[in-house]
NUMINU-471857 format. One record per residue (C-alpha): residue in three letters; x, y, z. Coordinates in steps of 0.5 Angstrom, whole numbers, plus 500, padded with zeros to 3 digits. Example, Ala and Ser with C-alpha at 12.3 -4.5 7.8 and 13.67 -1.06 7.14 Angstrom:
BEGIN
REC residuo   x   y   z
REC     Ala 525 491 516
REC     Ser 527 498 514
//
This chain:
BEGIN
REC residuo   x   y   z
REC     Ile 835 426 737
REC     Cys 842 424 735
REC     Gly 840 416 735
REC     Ala 838 416 742
REC     Cys 830 416 742
REC     Thr 829 421 747
REC     Leu 825 427 749
REC     Ser 826 434 747
REC     Cys 826 438 755
REC     Ser 828 445 757
REC     Glu 827 442 764
REC     Asp 828 436 769
REC     Asp 821 434 771
REC     Thr 820 434 761
REC     Cys 825 427 763
REC     Glu 823 424 770
REC     Ala 816 424 768
REC     Arg 818 417 762
REC     Gly 823 415 765
REC     Leu 828 418 761
REC     Gly 833 420 767
REC     Ser 835 429 767
REC     Cys 834 434 761
REC     Arg 842 436 758
REC     Ser 842 444 755
REC     Ala 845 443 748
REC     Asp 851 445 750
REC     Asp 853 440 757
REC     Ser 859 436 755
REC     Ala 854 429 755
REC     Ala 848 432 749
REC     Val 855 434 745
REC     Ala 857 427 746
REC     Ala 851 424 744
REC     Cys 851 426 738
REC     Asn 858 425 736
REC     Gly 862 432 738
REC     Gln 856 437 735
REC     Ala 852 442 740
REC     Pro 844 439 739
REC     Thr 840 445 736
REC     Gly 836 444 744
REC     Gly 837 440 751
REC     Phe 834 433 750
REC     Cys 833 428 757
REC     Leu 840 423 757
REC     Ala 839 418 762
REC     Ser 845 419 768
REC     Cys 850 412 769
REC     Ala 848 408 776
REC     Glu 852 406 780
REC     Glu 851 399 776
REC     Gly 852 401 769
REC     Cys 848 402 763
REC     Pro 844 397 761
REC     Ala 845 390 756
REC     Gly 848 395 748
REC     Ala 849 401 753
REC     Glu 855 404 755
REC     Cys 857 411 759
REC     Val 861 417 755
REC     Ala 861 424 759
REC     Gly 856 421 764
REC     Val 850 419 761
REC     Cys 848 412 758
REC     Leu 849 412 750
REC     Ala 848 406 746
REC     Glu 854 402 744
REC     Leu 858 404 738
REC     Glu 860 398 735
REC     Ser 868 398 733
REC     Thr 870 399 725
REC     Ala 878 401 726
REC     His 882 397 730
REC     Val 889 398 733
REC     Glu 894 394 734
REC     Ile 900 396 738
REC     Asp 907 392 739
REC     Ser 910 395 744
REC     Ala 917 391 742
REC     Val 917 394 736
REC     Arg 921 402 739
REC     His 923 407 734
REC     Gln 925 414 736
REC     Thr 928 417 742
REC     Leu 922 424 744
REC     Ile 924 430 745
REC     Gly 919 435 745
REC     Phe 913 439 743
REC     Gly 912 446 742
REC     Ala 913 453 738
REC     Ser 918 459 737
REC     Leu 917 466 739
REC     Ser 919 469 734
REC     Tyr 919 477 735
REC     Asp 914 476 740
REC     Glu 918 476 747
REC     Arg 915 483 750
REC     Ala 909 482 748
REC     Ile 909 475 752
REC     Val 913 479 758
REC     Asp 909 485 757
REC     His 901 481 758
REC     Pro 897 483 763
REC     Arg 895 477 765
REC     Lys 903 474 764
REC     Glu 902 468 769
REC     Ala 896 465 766
REC     Leu 899 465 759
REC     Phe 904 462 761
REC     Asp 901 457 764
REC     Ala 897 457 758
REC     Met 904 456 754
REC     Phe 908 450 758
REC     Asp 902 448 765
REC     Glu 897 447 761
REC     Ser 900 444 754
REC     Gly 907 441 756
REC     Phe 911 443 752
REC     Asp 917 442 752
REC     Val 921 447 747
REC     Val 922 453 745
REC     Arg 925 456 739
REC     Val 928 461 739
REC     Arg 931 467 734
REC     Asn 938 471 735
REC     Thr 936 477 737
REC     Tyr 944 478 739
REC     Glu 947 485 736
REC     Pro 954 486 736
REC     Asp 955 493 740
REC     Ser 948 492 741
REC     Ser 946 500 745
REC     Asn 940 496 748
REC     Asp 945 492 750
REC     Asn 941 485 747
REC     Glu 934 486 751
REC     Ala 930 480 748
REC     Ile 936 475 750
REC     Asp 932 478 757
REC     Leu 926 476 755
REC     Val 927 469 753
REC     Ala 931 468 759
REC     Glu 925 471 764
REC     Ile 920 465 759
REC     Val 924 460 760
REC     Ala 925 461 767
REC     Ala 917 461 768
REC     Ala 916 454 763
REC     Thr 922 451 768
REC     Ala 917 454 775
REC     Arg 911 450 771
REC     Leu 914 444 767
REC     Gly 919 441 773
REC     Arg 924 442 768
REC     Thr 928 446 764
REC     Pro 925 446 756
REC     Ser 930 444 750
REC     Leu 932 451 748
REC     Phe 933 450 741
REC     Leu 936 457 738
REC     Gln 936 459 730
REC     Ser 938 464 726
REC     Ala 934 468 720
REC     Ser 939 472 718
REC     Pro 946 475 721
REC     Pro 947 482 724
REC     Ala 947 487 718
REC     Ser 954 488 717
REC     Leu 955 482 715
REC     Lys 951 482 710
REC     Val 953 484 702
REC     Asn 945 489 702
REC     Gly 947 492 709
REC     Asp 940 489 712
REC     Arg 938 483 717
REC     Phe 932 483 712
REC     Cys 931 482 703
REC     Ser 926 481 698
REC     Gly 925 481 692
REC     Ala 929 475 690
REC     Asp 934 480 692
REC     Val 941 476 691
REC     Asp 945 481 695
REC     Cys 942 477 701
REC     Thr 948 474 704
REC     Leu 953 473 707
REC     Val 959 479 706
REC     Arg 966 478 703
REC     Asn 972 479 707
REC     Ala 979 485 704
REC     Glu 981 480 701
REC     Gly 974 478 696
REC     Ala 973 470 700
REC     Tyr 966 470 703
REC     Asp 966 472 710
REC     Tyr 967 466 715
REC     Ala 972 468 720
REC     Ala 967 474 722
REC     Tyr 961 469 721
REC     Ala 963 463 725
REC     Ala 965 469 731
REC     Tyr 959 473 730
REC     Trp 956 464 733
REC     Arg 961 465 737
REC     Ala 959 472 741
REC     Ser 953 469 740
REC     Leu 953 463 744
REC     Glu 957 467 750
REC     Ala 951 473 751
REC     Tyr 945 466 751
REC     Glu 950 463 756
REC     Ala 951 470 760
REC     Ala 944 470 761
REC     Asp 944 463 764
REC     Leu 941 460 757
REC     His 944 454 754
REC     Pro 942 453 747
REC     Asp 940 445 748
REC     Phe 940 445 738
REC     Val 943 450 734
REC     Ser 941 452 727
REC     Val 946 458 724
REC     Gln 941 459 719
REC     Asn 934 457 718
REC     His 932 457 711
REC     Pro 939 457 708
REC     Asp 936 455 701
REC     Trp 930 461 700
REC     Ile 930 468 700
REC     Ser 924 472 699
REC     Pro 922 473 692
REC     His 915 477 693
REC     Asp 916 486 695
REC     Val 915 483 703
REC     Ala 921 484 707
REC     Ile 923 478 712
REC     Glu 930 475 716
REC     Ala 934 471 711
REC     Cys 940 470 708
REC     Arg 941 466 703
REC     Phe 947 459 703
REC     Leu 949 454 697
REC     Pro 950 447 699
REC     Glu 957 448 699
REC     Glu 960 456 696
REC     Gly 958 457 688
REC     Ser 953 459 684
REC     Thr 946 459 681
REC     Thr 941 462 678
REC     Val 935 465 680
REC     Thr 930 468 678
REC     Leu 928 475 678
REC     Pro 920 478 680
REC     Asp 919 480 673
REC     Gly 922 473 670
REC     Ser 928 474 669
REC     Glu 934 470 670
REC     Val 942 471 672
REC     Gln 946 468 675
REC     Ala 948 470 683
REC     Ser 954 467 687
REC     Phe 953 465 695
REC     Pro 956 462 700
REC     Gly 956 455 702
REC     Tyr 952 453 708
REC     Ala 958 446 709
REC     Glu 963 453 710
REC     Ala 959 457 714
REC     Leu 957 451 719
REC     Asp 964 448 719
REC     Ala 968 455 721
REC     Val 962 456 727
REC     Arg 964 449 730
REC     Asn 970 450 730
REC     Ala 970 456 733
REC     Thr 966 454 739
REC     Ser 969 447 740
REC     Asp 972 450 746
REC     Leu 965 453 748
REC     Ala 959 448 752
REC     Asp 959 441 747
REC     Tyr 952 445 743
REC     Val 948 440 738
REC     Phe 948 444 732
REC     Ala 942 443 728
REC     Ala 942 442 720
REC     Thr 940 444 716
REC     Glu 933 447 717
REC     Thr 932 447 709
REC     Ala 925 451 708
REC     Gly 921 442 705
REC     Pro 923 435 706
REC     Pro 926 434 699
REC     Leu 931 440 700
REC     Val 934 436 706
REC     Ser 938 431 701
REC     Asp 941 438 697
REC     Tyr 945 439 704
REC     Ser 945 434 709
REC     Pro 951 430 703
REC     Thr 956 436 704
REC     Leu 957 436 710
REC     Asn 962 433 715
REC     Thr 957 428 719
REC     Asp 962 431 725
REC     Glu 959 437 724
REC     Tyr 952 436 727
REC     Gly 947 432 732
REC     Ala 941 433 728
REC     Ile 938 434 722
REC     Ala 934 439 722
REC     Phe 928 441 716
REC     Asn 921 445 715
REC     Leu 915 442 713
REC     Tyr 913 447 708
REC     Gly 910 445 701
REC     Ile 907 440 705
REC     Glu 899 439 705
REC     Pro 895 436 710
REC     Asp 890 434 704
REC     Asp 895 430 701
REC     Val 900 429 705
REC     Asp 907 427 701
REC     Val 910 421 705
REC     Ala 915 418 701
REC     Ala 919 425 702
REC     Leu 918 425 709
REC     Ala 920 417 710
REC     Ser 926 420 706
REC     Val 929 424 711
REC     Ala 928 419 717
REC     Asp 932 414 710
REC     Leu 938 419 710
REC     Ala 938 421 718
REC     Ala 938 413 719
REC     Ser 944 412 715
REC     Val 947 418 719
REC     Ser 945 415 726
REC     Lys 942 422 727
REC     Pro 935 425 730
REC     Val 930 429 727
REC     Leu 928 435 728
REC     Gln 922 439 725
REC     Thr 923 444 727
REC     Glu 917 450 723
REC     Met 911 449 720
REC     Gln 904 453 721
REC     Glu 898 450 719
REC     Asp 891 450 723
REC     Gly 889 445 728
REC     Leu 887 439 724
REC     Gly 892 442 719
REC     Thr 897 441 725
REC     Ala 894 434 728
REC     Ile 894 431 721
REC     Leu 902 434 720
REC     Thr 904 431 727
REC     His 903 425 726
REC     His 906 424 719
REC     Ala 913 427 721
REC     Val 914 424 728
REC     Val 910 418 724
REC     Ala 914 417 717
REC     Ala 920 422 718
REC     Asn 921 419 725
REC     Ala 921 427 728
REC     Ser 923 427 736
REC     Ala 921 434 736
REC     Tyr 915 438 732
REC     Leu 916 447 733
REC     Gln 909 450 730
REC     Leu 912 457 728
REC     Gln 909 461 733
REC     Phe 907 460 740
REC     Val 902 468 741
REC     Gly 900 472 737
REC     Ala 894 477 736
REC     Thr 889 473 734
REC     Ser 883 469 735
REC     Asp 881 467 729
REC     Glu 879 459 731
REC     Thr 883 458 723
REC     Ser 890 461 726
REC     Ala 896 458 726
REC     Val 898 461 732
REC     Leu 898 457 738
REC     Ile 895 462 743
REC     Gly 891 468 742
REC     Ile 894 473 747
REC     Glu 889 480 743
REC     Asp 885 485 748
REC     Gly 888 483 754
REC     Val 886 476 753
REC     Val 890 468 753
REC     Thr 885 464 749
REC     Pro 888 456 746
REC     Leu 886 457 739
REC     Pro 884 450 735
REC     Ala 892 449 732
REC     Phe 893 449 741
REC     His 889 443 741
REC     Ala 892 440 736
REC     Leu 898 440 739
REC     Arg 898 438 745
REC     His 894 431 745
REC     Phe 902 429 742
REC     Ala 905 434 749
REC     Arg 900 433 755
REC     Phe 901 426 755
REC     Thr 908 425 753
REC     Asp 915 427 756
REC     Pro 922 428 753
REC     Gly 925 421 754
REC     Trp 919 418 752
REC     Leu 920 412 746
REC     Arg 916 412 740
REC     Val 913 404 738
REC     Asp 909 401 733
REC     Ala 901 403 733
REC     Arg 897 400 728
REC     Thr 891 400 724
REC     Asp 887 397 719
REC     Ser 883 403 718
REC     Asp 884 409 712
REC     Ser 881 414 715
REC     Leu 886 414 721
REC     Leu 892 416 724
REC     Ser 896 412 731
REC     Ser 901 413 733
REC     Ala 904 410 741
REC     Trp 908 413 746
REC     Leu 912 409 752
REC     Ser 916 412 758
REC     Pro 923 410 759
REC     Asp 920 406 766
REC     Glu 914 402 762
REC     Ser 909 404 766
REC     Ser 906 409 762
REC     Leu 903 408 755
REC     Thr 899 414 751
REC     Leu 896 413 743
REC     Val 895 419 740
REC     Leu 889 418 735
REC     Val 887 423 729
REC     Asn 881 423 724
REC     Pro 883 426 719
REC     Gly 876 426 714
REC     Ser 871 430 715
REC     Leu 866 425 718
//
C-alpha cells in the first residue's frame, strides 16, 4: 500500500498481532505522508518510530518509519552571495475593510491574517474623499485592521497606500469608475485648458494628511495603480489613464475602431505630488505600478530618479505554467541601474500558481515584496485567488494563503535573500538569511504535477 509492505486495517489488533505497528486511518498524517501527500482509500498498518529510531533503510516521517527515499535533486546554498533585502509578503484589503471589521469572528480572522501567516505588508486603496459626508470612515476601518496586525506581529506592518482613481471631481468623466475603453477616464483640465496636476497634487496632500491624522503612516505610496490601463469591457472598474509623459496615443474601442486621444503624463503627475508633499513625512513613492512587467520599461525611464524610491509592478500577463523569466529579470536590471528596490504589488492566482509566481518574482525580478490582490473574500472555493474565505461567518484559509505563508511565516522584514541553486529542472528554490545570520529559511516549490 503506497509502497509499504503492510496490511489494510480498521483497528490496532490487526497490526499488533503481526508486528506491523498500529492502525493509521486514511486521514492520519502518517498515512498521508506514506502516500506522498495524498489520502489513501483506507487505513493501514504503520510502525511508529521507536526511541532508538528506525531500522536501516527506513527514516522517521510523521511519527512512523517509512522507506528512505533516494535524493534526485540537490540544492546548494551560498550565504556569501546576497541579493535583495526583504520588505515582506501580504495582500490588499481591496474593498473589504467593512467586511473584515464586522466579521462575527473578527479576532480569529485577524489571527489568520497576521499571527498564523506572518504577513508583513498591508496594501490599502486611497479612499479619501474631499468634503466627504461620511468623514472618510474607511480610513478608520483601516486603522483598526493595522492596529490588530501590530498587536499580532509585535511590530507595525508596512503600509502600502495606492489609488486606483482620484475622486470623481478630478476625472473628465466625473466618475471614479470607467468601462468600455473610455477615453474620458483621465485627469480633468484646469481653466487654462492644461491638465490639472496642481489639483491632483492637492488631493494627494490632503489624503496623506488624513491618513496621518488617523495614526496611519504609509511606508510606500503609489499615486496611480495601472496608469497604463482602462477597462475595455462593459464592467466598470476604478481607473485613470496616464501616459508615461503627457501626450496622445491610439485607443482601440470595444467595437474595434480606433481613436486618437490625449492623456496626462504620469511623470508630470508624480512630480506635482512630490513637490506638494515635500514638507510632510518622508514617503517612499513607488512607481509606476504598471499592469505587467514589460510596461515598467515604458514608464520608469521617463521619471527623475529622485522622485521615487521603489519600482512597483503587477504580474498580470505572466502565467505560472509559462513564466516569462526574461521580462522579470529586465525589471531587476532596471531597478539595479537606478538602485531602487522592487515591489510586486498585485496579482491573483490559485495556491500552486501563487507559489510559482512568488518564487519567480523574488528570484528573477529581485522583488523585496510580494502582494496578493485580495486578502479576504466571500468564497471558500479552493481554486480561489483569495487568501482567506470569510463567507457564512467562517474563517477559511485557502490554498493561496498556504502558498504565500510558506514564504512569510519563517522570514521577517530585513532578511536577505541568498543564493540557492538546484540541479533539478523540476524544483524551484529560494533561501533567506536573518540579519544576525542565526537563521536560514529555504523555500522549495514543486511546479510540476508529480
